[in-house]
C-alpha positions in Angstrom: 15.5 -7.8 -22.7 15.4 -10.2 -19.8 13.1 -13.3 -19.8 11.8 -12.3 -23.3 15.1 -13.0 -24.9 16.3 -11.4 -28.1 15.7 -14.6 -30.0 12.1 -15.1 -28.9 11.5 -11.4 -29.4 12.5 -11.8 -33.0 10.1 -14.6 -33.7 7.4 -12.1 -34.6 7.7 -9.7 -37.5 6.7 -6.8 -35.2 9.5 -7.8 -32.8 11.9 -8.0 -35.7 11.2 -4.5 -36.8 11.4 -3.2 -33.2 14.6 -5.1 -32.6 16.2 -3.6 -35.7 15.4 -0.1 -34.5 16.7 -0.9 -31.1 19.8 -2.7 -31.9 20.7 -1.3 -35.3 22.9 -3.2 -37.8 23.9 -5.8 -35.2 20.4 -7.4 -35.4 20.2 -7.8 -39.2 21.3 -11.4 -39.3 18.7 -12.3 -36.7 16.0 -10.5 -38.5 16.8 -12.7 -41.5 16.4 -15.7 -39.2 20.0 -16.6 -38.8 21.6 -17.8 -35.5 24.8 -15.8 -35.1 27.7 -18.0 -33.9 31.2 -17.2 -32.5 33.7 -20.0 -32.5 36.1 -20.0 -29.5 39.4 -21.7 -30.2 40.2 -22.3 -33.9 43.5 -24.1 -34.1 42.3 -27.7 -34.0 38.7 -28.8 -33.4 37.5 -25.3 -34.0 38.0 -25.9 -37.8 35.4 -28.6 -37.6 33.0 -26.3 -35.7 33.3 -23.6 -38.5 32.5 -26.2 -41.2 29.7 -27.8 -39.2 27.9 -24.5 -38.4 28.3 -23.6 -42.1 26.5 -26.8 -43.0 23.5 -26.1 -40.7 20.6 -24.2 -42.2 19.8 -21.0 -40.4 23.2 -20.5 -38.7 26.2 -18.4 -39.5 29.6 -18.1 -38.1 30.2 -14.4 -37.7 33.2 -14.3 -35.4 36.4 -16.4 -34.6 38.2 -16.1 -31.3 41.6 -17.3 -30.4 44.5 -15.9 -28.3 46.9 -16.9 -31.0 46.8 -14.1 -33.6 48.8 -16.1 -36.1 46.2 -19.0 -36.0 43.4 -16.5 -36.0 44.6 -14.7 -39.2 45.1 -18.0 -41.0 41.6 -19.3 -40.1 40.0 -15.9 -41.1 41.7 -16.0 -44.5 40.5 -19.6 -45.0 37.0 -18.6 -44.1 36.9 -15.7 -46.5 38.2 -17.8 -49.3 35.7 -20.5 -48.7 32.6 -18.5 -47.9 33.3 -15.3 -49.9 32.8 -13.0 -46.9 35.0 -11.7 -44.1 34.6 -12.9 -40.6 35.3 -10.8 -37.5 38.1 -11.9 -35.2 38.9 -11.4 -31.5 41.6 -12.7 -29.1 39.8 -12.3 -25.8 36.6 -14.4 -25.3 35.4 -12.0 -22.7 34.8 -9.4 -25.3 32.7 -11.9 -27.3 30.5 -12.5 -24.3 30.0 -8.7 -23.9 28.4 -8.5 -27.4 24.6 -8.5 -27.8 24.8 -9.6 -31.4 26.2 -13.1 -30.7 23.6 -15.7 -30.0 25.7 -18.9 -29.7 29.3 -19.7 -28.9 31.0 -23.0 -29.6 33.9 -23.9 -27.4 36.9 -25.7 -29.0 39.6 -24.3 -26.7 42.0 -26.6 -24.7 40.3 -28.6 -22.0 41.2 -26.3 -19.1 39.0 -23.5 -20.6 35.9 -25.6 -21.5 33.9 -25.2 -18.3 34.7 -21.5 -17.5 34.0 -20.5 -21.1 30.7 -22.3 -20.9 29.8 -20.7 -17.5 30.7 -17.2 -18.6 28.7 -17.7 -21.8 25.7 -18.8 -19.9 26.0 -15.8 -17.6 26.1 -13.6 -20.7 23.0 -15.1 -22.1 24.6 -17.2 -24.8 23.8 -20.8 -25.7 26.8 -23.1 -25.9 28.1 -26.0 -27.9 31.2 -27.3 -25.9 33.7 -29.8 -27.0 34.5 -32.9 -25.0 35.6 -33.2 -22.3 33.1 -30.7 -21.0 35.2 -30.2 -17.8 38.8 -30.3 -16.8 37.8 -31.7 -13.3 34.7 -33.0 -11.6 33.8 -29.8 -9.7 33.6 -27.9 -13.0 31.2 -30.3 -14.6 28.7 -29.8 -11.7 29.0 -26.0 -12.1 28.3 -26.2 -15.8 25.0 -27.9 -15.0 24.1 -25.3 -12.4 24.9 -22.4 -14.8 22.9 -23.9 -17.7 19.9 -24.4 -15.3 20.2 -21.0 -13.6 20.4 -18.9 -16.8 18.1 -21.2 -18.8 20.7 -21.8 -21.5 20.9 -24.5 -24.2 24.2 -26.4 -23.7 25.2 -29.2 -26.0 28.2 -31.4 -25.2 30.2 -32.5 -28.3 29.6 -36.3 -28.0 28.3 -36.5 -31.5 27.8 -40.3 -31.6 24.6 -39.6 -29.6 23.2 -38.0 -32.8 24.0 -41.0 -35.1 20.8 -43.0 -35.8 22.7 -46.3 -36.1 24.2 -45.8 -32.6 20.8 -44.8 -31.2 19.5 -48.0 -32.7 22.4 -49.9 -31.0 21.3 -48.5 -27.6 17.7 -49.6 -28.3 19.0 -53.1 -28.8 20.9 -52.9 -25.4 17.7 -51.7 -23.7 15.4 -54.3 -25.1 17.7 -57.3 -24.4 19.0 -58.2 -27.9 22.3 -59.4 -26.2 20.5 -60.4 -23.0 21.2 -58.8 -19.7 24.0 -56.2 -20.2 26.5 -56.2 -17.4 29.8 -54.8 -18.7 31.0 -52.2 -21.1 34.5 -51.8 -22.5 35.9 -48.6 -23.9 38.8 -48.6 -26.3 41.1 -45.8 -27.3 43.9 -47.2 -29.4 45.3 -44.1 -31.1 48.7 -43.7 -32.8 50.5 -41.3 -30.3 54.2 -40.9 -31.1 56.9 -39.3 -28.9 56.6 -35.5 -28.5 60.3 -35.2 -27.6 61.6 -32.5 -25.3 61.0 -28.8 -25.6 62.5 -26.2 -23.3 60.9 -23.2 -21.6 61.2 -20.0 -23.7 59.7 -16.6 -24.2 56.2 -16.7 -25.5 55.9 -15.4 -29.1 54.5 -12.0 -29.7 51.5 -13.3 -31.6 50.3 -15.4 -28.7 48.6 -14.0 -25.5 50.1 -16.5 -23.2 48.2 -15.1 -20.2 44.9 -15.7 -21.9 45.9 -19.1 -23.2 46.7 -20.3 -19.7 43.5 -18.8 -18.3 42.3 -20.8 -15.2 45.6 -22.8 -14.9 48.4 -21.7 -12.7 50.9 -19.5 -14.4 54.0 -21.2 -15.9 56.6 -20.5 -18.5 55.7 -20.8 -22.2 56.9 -24.0 -24.0 56.3 -25.6 -27.4 55.6 -28.8 -25.4 52.2 -27.3 -24.7 51.3 -25.2 -27.7 49.6 -26.5 -29.7 47.9 -29.9 -29.0 50.5 -31.5 -26.8 48.9 -29.8 -23.8 46.7 -32.9 -23.8 49.5 -34.8 -22.2 50.0 -32.6 -19.1 47.7 -32.3 -16.1 47.6 -28.5 -16.0 45.8 -28.3 -19.3 44.7 -31.8 -20.5 43.5 -35.1 -19.2 45.5 -37.7 -21.2 43.7 -39.8 -23.9 41.0 -41.1 -21.5 40.0 -37.4 -21.2 40.6 -36.6 -24.8 39.4 -39.1 -27.5 38.2 -41.3 -24.6 35.3 -39.1 -23.6 33.4 -40.2 -26.6 33.9 -43.8 -25.4 33.3 -43.1 -21.7 30.0 -41.5 -22.7 29.1 -44.5 -24.8 29.8 -46.8 -21.9 27.5 -44.7 -19.6 24.8 -44.4 -22.2 24.8 -48.0 -23.1 24.8 -49.3 -19.5 22.4 -46.6 -18.4 24.6 -45.6 -15.5 26.2 -42.4 -14.2 29.2 -42.0 -11.9 30.7 -45.2 -10.3 31.3 -46.2 -6.7 34.7 -47.9 -7.0 37.6 -47.0 -9.3 41.0 -48.7 -9.9 43.6 -47.8 -12.5 47.1 -48.8 -13.5 49.4 -47.6 -16.3 52.4 -45.6 -17.1 55.0 -44.4 -19.6 56.6 -47.5 -21.2 57.7 -46.3 -24.6 59.4 -42.9 -24.7 61.4 -40.5 -22.7 59.6 -37.4 -23.7 57.6 -34.4 -22.2 54.3 -36.3 -21.8 53.2 -36.4 -18.2 50.0 -38.3 -18.5 50.2 -42.1 -18.9 50.8 -43.5 -22.4 49.1 -46.8 -21.4 46.2 -46.8 -19.0 43.8 -49.5 -17.8 40.9 -48.4 -15.7 38.0 -50.3 -14.0 34.8 -48.7 -12.7 32.4 -50.7 -10.6 28.7 -50.2 -9.9 27.8 -52.5 -7.0 24.1 -51.6 -6.8 23.5 -52.0 -10.5 25.8 -55.1 -10.8 27.6 -53.5 -13.7 31.1 -52.5 -14.5 33.2 -50.6 -17.1 36.7 -51.5 -18.3 38.6 -48.8 -20.2 41.8 -49.2 -22.2 44.2 -46.6 -23.6 47.0 -47.7 -25.8 49.2 -45.4 -27.9 51.2 -47.5 -30.4 51.4 -50.9 -31.9 48.4 -53.0 -30.8 45.8 -55.5 -31.9 42.2 -54.5 -32.7 39.3 -56.0 -30.7 36.8 -57.5 -33.2 37.9 -54.7 -35.6 37.5 -51.9 -33.1 40.4 -49.6 -32.2 38.4 -46.6 -31.1 35.0 -47.7 -29.8 33.1 -49.9 -27.4 32.2 -53.5 -26.6 29.1 -54.3 -24.6 28.8 -57.7 -22.9 25.4 -59.4 -22.2 24.2 -62.8 -21.0 23.2 -63.7 -24.6 25.9 -62.1 -26.7 28.0 -59.0 -27.2 28.0 -55.8 -29.2 30.9 -54.0 -30.9 30.6 -50.2 -31.7 33.3 -49.0 -34.1 34.0 -45.3 -33.9 31.0 -43.0 -34.2 29.0 -44.7 -37.0 28.4 -48.4 -36.8 27.6 -51.3 -34.5 27.6 -55.1 -34.9 26.2 -57.8 -32.6 27.2 -61.4 -32.1 24.9 -63.9 -30.3 25.4 -67.1 -28.3 28.4 -69.3 -27.8 29.1 -69.6 -31.5 29.0 -65.8 -31.9 26.4 -65.9 -34.6 26.0 -62.5 -36.4 23.0 -60.5 -35.1 21.6 -57.1 -35.9 24.0 -54.5 -37.2 23.9 -51.0 -38.9 26.1 -48.1 -39.9 25.7 -44.5 -41.0 27.4 -41.3 -41.8 29.6 -39.0 -39.7 27.2 -37.5 -37.1 28.9 -34.1 -36.5 26.6 -32.0 -38.6 23.6 -33.9 -37.2 24.8 -33.1 -33.7 25.1 -29.4 -34.5 21.7 -29.4 -36.2 20.2 -31.0 -33.1 21.8 -28.2 -31.0 20.6 -25.4 -33.3 17.0 -26.8 -33.3 17.1 -26.7 -29.5 18.4 -23.1 -29.6 15.4 -22.1 -31.6 12.8 -24.1 -29.7 14.3 -23.4 -26.2 13.6 -27.1 -25.3 16.8 -28.4 -23.6 15.1 -31.8 -23.3 15.5 -32.3 -27.1 19.3 -32.2 -26.9 21.1 -35.4 -27.7 24.2 -34.5 -25.7 22.8 -32.4 -22.8 25.1 -30.6 -20.3 24.7 -33.5 -17.9 26.7 -35.7 -20.3 29.5 -33.1 -20.1 29.7 -33.7 -16.4 29.3 -37.5 -16.2 31.3 -38.7 -19.3 34.1 -36.3 -18.5 33.8 -37.0 -14.8 34.3 -40.7 -15.1 37.6 -40.0 -17.0 38.7 -37.7 -14.2 38.0 -40.3 -11.6 40.1 -42.8 -13.5 42.9 -40.4 -13.7 42.8 -39.7 -10.0 43.0 -43.4 -9.2 46.0 -43.6 -11.5 47.7 -40.7 -9.9 47.2 -41.9 -6.4 48.0 -45.5 -7.2 45.2 -47.2 -5.3 41.5 -48.1 -5.4 39.1 -45.3 -4.7 35.7 -45.4 -3.1 33.4 -42.7 -4.4 29.9 -41.5 -3.4 28.0 -40.5 -6.5 25.4 -38.7 -4.5 27.7 -36.2 -2.8 30.3 -36.4 -5.6 33.0 -36.8 -3.0 35.4 -39.6 -2.2 34.5 -41.7 0.9 36.6 -40.5 3.9 39.5 -39.7 1.5 40.6 -36.0 1.8 43.7 -36.7 -0.2 41.6 -37.9 -3.2 39.1 -35.0 -2.7 41.9 -32.5 -3.5 41.9 -33.8 -7.1 38.2 -33.0 -7.6 39.0 -29.3 -8.3 42.1 -27.1 -8.8 43.6 -23.8 -7.6 42.3 -21.2 -10.0 44.2 -18.1 -11.2 42.3 -14.9 -10.9 40.4 -13.6 -12.7 39.9 -16.9 -14.5 38.0 -18.6 -11.6 35.2 -21.2 -11.8 33.0 -19.9 -9.0 31.3 -21.9 -6.3 28.2 -19.9 -6.9 27.5 -19.5 -10.6 
């Protein structure tokens, strides 16, 4: 089935009967109206995906995929205990994409896999929920947009605060001038990040397919300093905390200011606390300037003992001519007006993860990408601004960037950081 997708075909009872005879047992869940979901990457964030899909009416997790067989077996056992049914497992996501009975994949792999998994899924006719950051480098984000558009796929980026009504209300206040003319946003990532120590290279354990885990990255020796989670602090697989937790806050900055990629970037930081295996900076201060819009973004990453900023440790502050707004985490905002900082409008709500997944599944059913709260474009821009800040840090100088061409201005040295050398067959293609 080409343009008439299997999902739209199943919307009529006649189509459902025909599909059952054509596809056999694999179509039964669809005939019952369920969206069949495979979760890719189940060690960390994937656990949240499993639960969130389970909390959405009309969607079922039917398969878990991870190159770590030990993690996979543990998560499958937990699933069976909680839901009273077995779930299929697979170590190679490519085999998941080959299946006609999977409608949706959610991507909770390490960062360096996010874009390629999304592109492959789009090419295979799957809709995608992809965790932040949507991309590992700027080039990949643009390719994700192209793939979603070409294959007419629904792609939701995991910036769930966009599905929180209180935060949507906060943005309305910014738009209508509650704090006056908004000229600056500040992003905060103050997370407790201890030393990770030193771990040597060693032979990969038998239960982990180290080749699949590395995927698009250049081949290197296995080490516990990467697997699991601490890959965030090395450039081959992660993007530091500005490209980890920080993508929620970079996205909020862009959304609140109503801007996209900046023209000028500066960054300073480093490792001040520990002698350990982290490569990315522990502390990072980044500035992004929008000369045409007369706006700017400041971004702060701190890993250890620190103050709060009006009660916010992970969140945002917006500055306007008549006051300022504090966004705390994913669920609440407060405003303070005038020189005396008089309290203004405020609101709070619940954790928006399930709401974000529900918004995604609704779009999967309607085929209306314009209804997504976190469309694929946000995967490019909110991740991309983090990447630009990291490039400025790594080069140690101010960078001038052209948002239209998505290249640096007369700076081939900086342009090299916009993509990476891919390892076959795990290549993000120029033509998707």
